C-alpha positions in Angstrom: -101.2 65.6 129.1 -104.5 67.3 127.9 -107.7 66.7 129.5 -109.6 63.8 128.2 -112.7 65.7 128.4 -114.4 69.0 129.1 -112.7 71.3 131.9 -114.4 70.5 135.1 -116.0 73.7 135.5 -117.8 74.8 138.6 -118.3 71.9 141.2 -122.2 71.6 141.3 -122.2 70.8 137.5 -119.6 68.2 137.9 -121.4 66.4 140.6 -124.9 66.7 139.0 -128.0 68.5 139.4 -130.3 68.6 142.4 -132.3 65.7 142.3 -136.0 65.0 143.6 -138.5 62.8 142.5 -140.3 64.5 139.5 -142.5 61.8 138.4 -143.2 59.3 141.6 -145.7 57.2 139.7 -143.0 56.7 136.6 -140.2 55.8 139.3 -142.7 53.3 141.3 -143.5 51.5 137.8 -139.9 51.1 137.1 -139.0 49.9 140.6 -142.1 47.3 140.5 -140.4 45.9 137.2 -137.6 44.8 139.4 -139.8 42.9 141.9 -141.8 41.2 139.2 -139.7 38.0 139.4 -140.2 37.6 143.2 -144.4 38.7 142.8 -145.4 35.5 144.4 -143.4 36.3 147.7 -144.8 39.8 147.5 -148.4 38.5 147.2 -147.3 35.9 150.4 -146.0 39.0 152.1 -149.1 40.8 151.6 -151.5 38.0 152.7 -149.3 37.6 155.8 -149.7 41.5 156.5 -153.4 41.4 156.2 -153.4 38.3 158.3 -151.3 40.2 161.2 -153.1 43.3 160.7 -156.5 41.2 161.0 -155.1 39.5 164.2 -154.3 42.7 165.9 -157.7 44.1 165.1 -159.5 40.8 166.2 -157.3 40.5 169.2 -158.2 44.1 170.4 -162.0 43.2 169.9 -161.5 40.4 172.5 -161.5 43.0 175.0 -165.0 43.8 174.8 -166.6 40.6 175.6 -164.0 39.7 178.3 -164.5 42.9 180.2 -168.4 42.7 179.6 -168.3 39.0 181.0 -166.6 40.2 184.2 -169.0 42.8 184.7 -171.8 40.6 184.1 -173.7 40.2 187.9 -175.9 37.7 186.3 -172.9 35.2 186.4 -171.6 33.8 189.4 -167.8 33.9 190.2 -166.4 30.7 188.8 -168.4 31.2 185.4 -166.9 34.7 185.3 -163.3 33.4 185.8 -164.0 30.5 183.2 -165.1 32.8 180.6 -162.0 35.3 181.4 -159.6 32.1 180.9 -161.2 31.2 177.5 -161.3 34.8 176.3 -157.7 35.1 177.2 -156.6 32.1 175.6 -158.3 32.8 172.3 -156.9 36.3 172.3 -153.5 34.8 172.8 -154.2 32.4 169.7 -155.0 35.1 167.7 -152.0 37.1 168.7 -149.9 34.2 168.0 -151.2 33.8 164.7 -150.2 37.6 163.9 -147.0 36.8 165.3 -146.2 34.0 163.0 -147.8 35.9 159.9 -145.1 39.1 160.8 -142.2 36.6 161.1 -143.4 34.8 157.6 -143.7 38.2 156.0 -140.5 39.8 157.2 -138.3 36.9 156.2 -140.0 37.1 152.9 -139.8 40.6 152.3 -136.3 40.7 153.0 -135.5 38.2 150.4 -137.5 40.2 147.8 -135.8 43.4 148.9 -132.3 41.8 148.4 -133.2 40.1 145.2 -134.6 43.4 144.0 -131.3 45.4 145.2 -128.9 42.8 143.3 -131.1 43.4 140.0 -130.5 47.1 140.3 -126.9 46.6 141.2 -126.3 44.6 138.3 -128.4 46.6 135.9 -126.4 49.7 137.0 -123.2 48.0 136.7 -123.7 46.9 133.5 -125.0 50.1 132.2 -121.8 52.0 133.6 -120.1 49.6 131.4 -121.7 50.5 128.4 -121.3 54.0 128.9 -118.9 56.3 126.9 -115.5 57.8 128.0 -117.1 61.2 127.9 -119.5 60.2 130.7 -116.9 59.3 132.9 -114.9 62.5 132.0 -117.8 64.7 132.9 -119.2 62.8 136.0 -117.6 62.9 139.5 -116.5 59.0 140.6 -117.7 59.7 144.2 -121.3 60.9 142.7 -121.4 57.5 140.6 -120.4 55.8 143.7 -123.2 57.4 145.8 -125.7 55.9 143.5 -124.4 52.5 144.1 -124.5 53.1 148.1 -126.7 55.6 149.6 -129.1 55.7 146.6 -129.6 51.8 146.5 -129.3 51.4 150.2 -132.3 53.9 150.5 -134.5 51.9 147.9 -133.4 48.8 150.0 -134.7 50.4 153.2 -138.4 51.4 151.6 -138.5 47.5 150.2 -137.4 46.0 153.7 -139.9 47.4 155.7 -141.7 50.7 154.5 -143.9 49.3 152.0 -145.4 46.5 154.1 -145.5 48.9 157.1 -147.5 51.2 154.6 -150.0 48.2 153.7 -150.2 47.6 157.3 -151.0 50.8 158.2 -153.8 51.3 155.3 -155.5 47.7 156.6 -155.3 48.8 160.0 -156.5 52.2 159.7 -159.6 50.9 157.4 -160.5 48.0 159.8 -160.2 50.1 162.7 -162.7 52.8 161.3 -165.0 49.9 160.4 -165.0 48.2 163.7 -165.4 51.6 165.3 -168.9 52.3 163.5 -169.8 48.9 164.3 -169.0 50.0 168.2 -170.5 53.1 168.1 -171.5 55.4 165.3 -171.5 58.8 167.1 -167.9 58.3 168.8 -166.8 57.1 165.4 -168.1 60.3 163.7 -166.2 62.4 166.5 -162.9 60.4 166.0 -163.2 61.0 162.1 -163.5 64.9 162.6 -159.9 65.7 163.1 -158.9 63.1 160.3 -159.0 65.9 157.4 -156.9 68.1 159.6 -154.3 65.2 160.4 -153.9 64.5 156.7 -153.6 68.1 155.6 -150.9 68.6 158.3 -149.3 65.3 157.0 -149.4 66.3 153.2 -148.0 69.6 154.1 -144.9 68.3 156.0 -144.4 65.3 153.5 -144.2 68.1 150.5 -141.4 70.0 152.3 -139.7 66.6 153.2 -139.6 65.2 149.6 -138.0 68.6 148.5 -135.4 68.6 151.2 -134.6 64.8 151.3 -133.8 65.3 147.4 -131.3 68.0 148.1 -129.7 66.2 150.9 -129.0 63.0 148.4 -127.3 65.5 146.1 -125.4 67.2 148.5 -124.4 63.8 150.1 -123.1 62.9 146.6 -121.1 66.0 146.4 -119.4 65.5 149.7 -118.4 61.8 148.7 -117.1 62.7 145.6 -114.8 65.2 147.1 -113.8 62.8 149.7 -113.0 60.5 147.2 -110.8 62.6 144.8 -109.0 64.2 147.8 -108.3 60.6 149.5 -107.0 59.6 146.1 -104.8 62.9 145.3 -103.6 62.8 149.1 -100.2 63.0 148.2 -100.7 66.0 145.5 -102.5 68.0 148.4 -99.6 67.4 150.8 -96.8 68.1 148.4 -98.2 71.4 147.5 -99.4 72.2 150.9 -102.8 72.5 150.1 -104.1 70.9 153.2 -105.9 74.0 154.6 -107.2 74.6 151.2 -109.1 71.3 151.1 -110.3 71.5 154.4 -111.9 74.8 153.3 -113.8 73.5 150.4 -114.8 70.7 152.2 -116.1 72.7 155.1 -118.2 74.7 152.5 -119.3 71.1 151.0 -120.1 69.5 154.5 -121.6 73.1 155.5 -124.1 72.8 152.8 -124.9 69.1 153.4 -125.4 70.1 157.1 -128.1 72.6 156.1 -129.8 70.7 153.9 -129.7 67.5 156.4 -131.1 69.9 159.0 -134.0 70.9 157.2 -134.8 67.1 156.0 -134.1 65.9 159.4 -136.5 68.5 160.9 -139.2 67.9 158.6 -138.9 64.5 159.0 -138.7 64.5 162.6 -141.4 67.1 163.3 -144.1 64.7 161.2 -144.3 62.1 164.4 -144.6 64.6 167.4 -147.2 66.9 165.1 -149.2 63.6 164.5 -149.0 62.2 167.9 -149.8 65.7 169.4 -153.2 65.6 167.5 -154.1 62.1 168.0 -153.7 62.8 171.5 -156.3 65.6 171.5 -158.4 62.9 169.4 -158.1 60.1 171.9 -158.9 62.6 175.0 -162.2 64.1 173.3 -163.1 60.4 172.6 -162.4 59.3 176.0 -164.8 62.0 177.3 -167.7 61.4 175.2 -167.5 57.8 175.4 -167.4 57.8 179.2 -170.6 60.0 179.1 -172.0 57.5 176.8 -171.2 54.6 179.1 -172.3 56.4 181.9 -175.9 57.2 180.3 -176.3 53.9 179.1 -175.6 52.4 182.6 -178.3 54.5 184.1 -180.8 53.9 181.6 -180.8 57.3 179.6 -179.7 55.6 176.7 -180.6 52.4 175.3 -184.2 50.4 175.9 -185.2 52.0 172.8 -183.8 55.6 173.4 -180.9 56.5 171.3 -179.9 53.1 170.9 -177.3 53.7 168.0 -175.4 55.5 170.9 -175.6 52.9 173.6 -172.4 51.7 174.9 -171.7 49.2 177.6 -168.0 49.4 179.7 -166.5 46.9 177.5 -167.4 48.8 174.3 -165.9 51.9 175.9 -162.6 50.5 176.8 -162.8 48.6 173.0 -163.5 52.0 171.9 -160.6 54.1 173.4 -158.4 51.6 172.3 -159.4 51.7 168.8 -159.2 55.7 168.8 -155.6 55.4 169.8 -155.0 52.6 167.5 -156.6 54.8 164.8 -153.8 57.3 165.0 -151.1 54.8 164.9 -151.3 53.7 161.6 -151.6 57.3 160.5 -148.6 58.1 162.1 -146.8 55.2 160.5 -148.0 56.2 157.2 -146.8 59.7 157.6 -143.5 58.5 159.0 -143.0 56.0 156.2 -143.5 58.9 153.5 -139.9 60.0 154.5 -138.5 57.0 153.7 -140.3 56.5 150.3 -139.9 60.3 149.1 -135.8 59.5 149.9 -136.0 56.2 148.3 -137.8 57.5 145.5 -135.3 60.4 145.0 -132.5 57.8 145.0 -134.5 55.4 142.5 -134.8 58.6 140.1 -130.9 59.1 140.5 -130.3 55.5 139.7 -132.7 55.4 136.9 -130.9 58.7 135.2 -127.5 57.0 134.9 -129.6 53.8 133.3 -131.3 56.3 131.0 -128.2 57.8 129.8 -127.3 57.0 126.0 -124.7 54.0 125.9 -121.9 53.8 123.7 -123.0 51.4 120.8 -120.3 48.5 121.0 -122.7 45.9 118.9 -124.3 46.9 115.5 -125.0 44.1 113.0 -124.6 46.8 110.4 -121.1 47.5 111.3 -118.0 45.9 109.7 -116.1 43.3 111.6 -112.4 43.3 111.3 -110.6 39.9 111.5 -107.2 40.3 110.3 -106.1 44.0 110.8 -102.8 44.8 109.1 -102.6 48.2 111.2 -102.8 50.7 108.4 -104.2 54.0 110.0 -104.9 57.3 108.2 -106.3 60.4 109.9 -108.2 62.7 107.0 -108.9 66.3 107.8 -110.0 65.6 111.2 -111.6 68.4 113.2 -113.0 67.8 117.1 -113.9 69.6 120.3 -115.3 68.1 123.3 -117.5 70.8 123.6 -118.8 72.8 120.8 -117.4 76.0 122.2 -113.6 74.9 122.0 -112.1 73.1 119.1 -109.2 71.0 120.2 -108.2 69.5 116.7 -108.1 71.8 113.6 -107.9 69.7 110.3 -105.4 67.0 111.2 -104.3 64.6 108.6 -101.8 62.0 109.1 -100.9 58.2 108.3 -99.1 55.3 109.8 -98.4 52.1 107.5 -98.3 48.7 109.3 -95.6 48.5 111.7 -94.6 52.2 111.6 -94.0 53.9 114.8 -95.6 57.6 115.0 -94.6 59.8 117.5 -96.7 62.6 118.7 -94.9 65.7 120.5 -96.5 69.0 121.8 -97.1 70.8 124.8 -99.7 70.1 127.1 -103.5 70.7 125.6 -101.9 70.7 121.9 -104.2 67.3 121.0 -101.8 64.4 121.4 -104.2 62.2 123.8 -107.4 63.9 121.9 -106.0 62.0 118.6 -105.3 58.7 120.9 -109.2 59.3 122.1 -110.5 59.5 118.7 -108.3 56.5 117.2 -109.7 54.3 119.9 -113.3 55.8 119.5 -113.5 57.0 122.9 -115.3 60.1 121.2 -116.2 60.2 117.3 -114.9 63.0 115.3 -116.9 66.1 114.5 -115.6 66.3 110.9 -113.1 64.2 108.6 -112.6 60.6 109.2 -110.1 58.2 110.5 -109.8 54.8 108.6 -108.1 51.6 109.5 -106.9 49.4 106.5 -109.4 51.7 104.4 -112.5 50.9 107.0 -114.0 54.2 108.5 -113.8 53.8 112.2 -117.4 54.9 112.5 -118.2 51.7 110.4 -116.7 49.3 112.6 -118.0 48.1 115.9 -116.4 49.7 118.9 -115.5 46.2 120.7 -114.1 44.7 117.6 -111.9 47.8 116.8 -110.5 47.9 120.5 -109.6 44.3 120.2 -107.0 45.2 117.8 -105.5 48.1 119.9 -103.4 47.7 123.1 -102.7 50.9 125.2 -100.3 51.7 127.9 -101.4 54.8 129.7 -99.4 57.4 131.8 -101.9 56.4 134.6 -101.4 52.8 135.6 -104.6 50.7 137.3 -104.3 47.6 138.4 -106.8 45.5 140.0 -107.1 43.3 143.1 -105.6 39.9 142.1 -102.3 38.1 141.3 -99.5 39.7 139.6 -100.3 36.8 136.9 -104.0 37.8 136.7 -103.2 41.6 136.1 -100.9 40.8 133.4 -103.2 38.3 132.0 -105.8 41.0 131.8 -104.2 42.1 128.4 -105.5 38.5 126.8 -107.4 36.3 129.1 -106.7 33.3 127.3 -103.2 33.7 127.6 -101.2 30.8 129.2 -98.9 31.1 132.0 -95.6 31.0 129.8 -97.1 33.5 127.7 -97.6 35.7 130.7 -93.9 35.4 131.7 -92.9 35.8 128.2 -94.5 39.1 128.1 -93.2 40.0 131.7 -89.6 39.3 130.4 -90.3 41.6 127.4 -91.2 44.4 129.5 -88.3 43.7 132.1 -90.9 43.5 134.6 -90.0 39.6 135.1 -86.9 40.6 137.3 -88.7 42.4 140.0 -91.6 40.0 140.1 -89.2 36.6 140.3 -88.1 38.8 143.5 -91.7 39.2 145.2 -92.7 37.0 148.2 -95.0 34.5 145.6 -93.7 35.7 142.5 -96.4 35.8 139.8 -98.7 34.5 142.4 -98.3 37.7 144.7 -102.0 39.4 145.5 -102.1 43.2 144.5 -104.2 45.4 146.4 -105.1 48.8 146.5 -104.3 49.4 143.0 -100.9 48.0 143.5 -99.9 49.9 146.5 -97.3 47.6 147.4 -95.2 48.5 144.2 -93.4 51.2 143.3 -94.9 53.7 140.6 -92.4 52.1 138.1 -93.0 48.6 138.9 -96.7 49.2 138.4 -96.2 50.6 134.8 -93.8 47.6 134.1 -96.8 45.5 134.8 -98.9 47.7 132.5 -96.7 47.5 129.6 -96.1 43.8 130.1 -100.4 43.6 129.9 -99.7 45.5 126.6 -97.1 43.0 125.4 -99.3 40.2 126.0 -102.0 41.7 123.8 -101.9 40.3 120.1 -103.4 43.6 119.1 -101.8 45.1 115.7 -101.9 48.7 117.1 -100.3 49.9 119.9 -100.6 53.1 121.8 -98.1 54.5 124.1 -99.0 57.5 126.2 -96.5 58.6 128.1 -95.7 54.9 128.7 -92.5 55.5 130.5 -92.8 58.7 132.3 -93.2 56.9 135.5 -89.6 55.0 135.7 -86.1 56.3 136.0 -83.8 56.7 133.2 -82.1 53.1 133.9 -85.4 51.3 133.8 -86.5 53.2 131.0 -83.5 52.4 128.8 -84.4 48.2 129.7 -88.0 48.9 128.8 -86.9 50.4 125.5 -85.1 47.5 124.5 -88.1 45.5 125.3 -90.4 47.6 123.6 -88.4 47.5 120.2 -89.2 44.0 120.2 -93.0 44.9 121.4 -93.5 47.3 118.9 -92.2 45.1 116.0 -94.7 44.3 113.2 -97.3 46.7 115.0 -98.1 50.1 114.0 -97.5 52.2 116.9 -98.4 55.6 118.2 -96.2 57.0 121.0 -96.6 60.5 122.9 -93.6 61.4 124.9 -92.0 64.2 126.7 -88.6 62.5 126.5 -87.6 63.2 123.1 -84.7 60.7 123.2 -87.1 58.1 123.5 -88.9 58.6 119.9 -85.6 59.2 118.0 -86.0 56.0 116.0 -89.4 56.9 114.8 -90.7 56.3 111.4 -92.4 59.9 111.5 -92.7 62.7 114.3 -95.8 64.7 114.4 -95.2 68.3 116.3 -98.4 69.8 117.4 -99.5 72.9 118.7 -103.1 74.4 119.2 -104.6 71.4 117.8 -102.7 71.6 114.4 -99.5 69.9 113.0 -97.0 72.4 112.7 -94.0 70.0 111.6 -93.6 66.7 110.6 -90.7 64.3 109.6 -87.9 62.0 111.2 -85.8 62.9 113.9 -83.1 63.8 111.4 -85.2 65.9 109.0 -86.9 68.0 111.8 -83.4 69.1 113.5 -82.4 69.9 109.9 -85.6 72.2 109.9 -84.4 74.0 112.9 -87.9 74.9 113.9 -90.1 73.9 117.1 -88.6 70.1 117.5 -85.1 71.5 117.1 -85.8 74.0 119.9 -87.2 71.2 122.0 -84.6 68.4 121.3 -81.7 71.0 121.9 -83.1 72.5 125.1 -83.4 76.0 123.4 -87.4 75.9 124.7 -89.0 73.1 126.9 -92.4 71.7 126.7 -95.0 73.4 128.5 
């Protein structure tokens, strides 16, 4: 069967280009739209963050009066103990308020995060249903799945905790700076001297981290895609003894992922230690100078009108040292959270890239709606190629009157399946036209067109559900009796009734508990259930044995009655009774006629049918 899209080409092209946030502000704005419905919860969370951060700052500030009260020699022991107890109680209440606020904001933001992720997944899945077959032919299933898993999970991680931690860090940082200046201006200035250096180091590391996390997401998508396609095709791998080959290819992809993950995690990992080292330097310098100020205040060299702005009592020293250490903590947190944000934004852009793909236009008020199709199909001078560089069909013309059976025969790559793709409008013709009952396909709504077409493909696909539900997929409003009748027509009833629960037997893993022939019979039953006047059979009996094929052909005669049918088949014996047989080679019809007429020509069809030559 010819490819439904352009060749795979190199693996990197198939799995997508390297992705990193190119416009962070745009990505953030789009993400915020998904949060808009929960904005009240967000405001509540932010309020709780403010309360929590304020409680931590206020609780720390309580150290100054408590320590100064204990060191006040003008008070007796009982007064100092009473002051200590009252101070500790007040400090406990302040911290308890902060804990309650943290609990509320955590619970609330988790709900916001999950609601947001649900909306993103809904929109992403909905968009995937609107994309054309061309998109799926040119993009790896594994890479598409990676958008749903890795990328969306990274967005969720950012919403779960990162945003509020950033807000908390900013509030704590600003509050700490203000309280440091209130406590002692010279010490505050000393502490802030190292801030530009810390900010520069953090920004430099973050810029490299952003790049490497984008590369990591792309490499991870490639690995997931390769795993998915290899596991799906494991039988093919084994039958051709390609285990060593796929291990080698996977090893190459895995090695690339390892390298970019090392870079990403290294840059993310050194952020914390670098910022911690600088904060320790700041803490040491501040403690030393503060101790000098406190000692000089104690002996009267500072205070009492002399350098009052530098005066520092013992409680103030303890308080400022705590603030100094606390000052570096929010900077570290903000720096560390930048890694998560960069990874999330890289994932968000990958998700939005899918959402921005041009959808397949299924509904258009200006298009024709067909309600009673007879099935008169005509292909007029159609030329088509999946890519501009390669033309698949070259000026093809054919017709099928209502109820006729048209067979397409030819070597792999001759263009048989491409014709089917054009009839169903999976792709649009480059030139020429295809009409149904005189209506140009381009003038008919795609969903309306496809309602009148039933297909049985060579590659079967069954969904998780009962046998009855899988057959009913062909027409959701069908009754149980109609489903059974379709199964009888396709010769599927005989094996279904012998299954453990008959038509209520659950199928999982794409019908893994069925033989390939049985899966195809269910696929044919699905098409039989449809009332579509146009039927397409693409190697429909290729997966069944000769005996089963003979049974199916009997049922297919009834299935094709009064339907316009297009058949692609390698077994020429199955198309002998076709009204017309088209022999294609290299995108052109080289012979056409009935079985007897083509045999009389003693051309390509005669050679194939008599076995002089075989289909490639």
